[in-house]
C-alpha positions in Angstrom: -37.6 25.4 -16.8 -34.3 27.3 -16.8 -34.0 26.9 -13.0 -34.7 23.2 -13.3 -31.8 22.9 -15.9 -29.5 24.8 -13.6 -30.3 22.6 -10.6 -29.8 19.4 -12.8 -26.5 20.8 -14.0 -25.3 21.5 -10.5 -26.4 18.0 -9.4 -24.6 16.4 -12.3 -21.5 18.3 -11.6 -21.5 17.3 -8.0 -22.0 13.6 -9.0 -19.1 13.8 -11.4 -17.0 15.3 -8.7 -17.9 12.5 -6.3 -17.2 9.9 -8.9 -13.8 11.4 -9.6 -13.0 11.5 -5.9 -14.0 7.9 -5.4 -12.0 6.7 -8.4 -8.9 8.6 -7.2 -9.3 7.0 -3.7 -9.6 3.5 -5.2 -6.5 4.1 -7.4 -4.6 5.4 -4.4 -5.6 2.4 -2.3 -4.5 0.0 -5.1 -1.2 1.7 -5.5 -0.6 1.6 -1.7 -1.5 -2.2 -1.7 1.0 -2.8 -4.6 3.7 -0.8 -2.7 3.0 -2.6 0.6 3.4 -6.0 -1.2 6.7 -4.9 -2.5 7.7 -3.6 0.9 6.6 -6.8 2.6 8.7 -8.9 0.3 11.7 -6.8 1.0 11.0 -6.9 4.8 10.7 -10.7 4.6 14.0 -10.9 2.8 15.7 -8.7 5.3 14.2 -10.6 8.2 15.4 -13.9 6.7 18.9 -12.5 6.2 19.1 -11.2 9.8 17.9 -14.6 11.1 20.6 -16.4 9.0 23.2 -14.0 10.3 22.1 -14.6 13.9 22.1 -18.4 13.4 25.6 -18.2 11.9 26.9 -16.2 14.9 25.2 -18.6 17.3 26.9 -21.6 15.5 30.3 -19.8 15.5 29.9 -19.3 19.2 29.2 -22.9 19.8 32.2 -24.1 17.8 34.5 -21.7 19.6 33.6 -23.3 22.9 34.3 -26.9 21.9 
């Protein structure tokens, strides 16, 4: 009976360890997704700004030739 209890204890410890690892991985993935969303919003802003700047330069070039 003592051996059985040891085996059960080892199995439960391993299950707990795997649960903890899975939870940590999920939390990490969620955090990465939140950071990616923030980063994407910043990237979109920067891209929009760059496009406006290029459009402004293009328009300045056109008016200079008239």
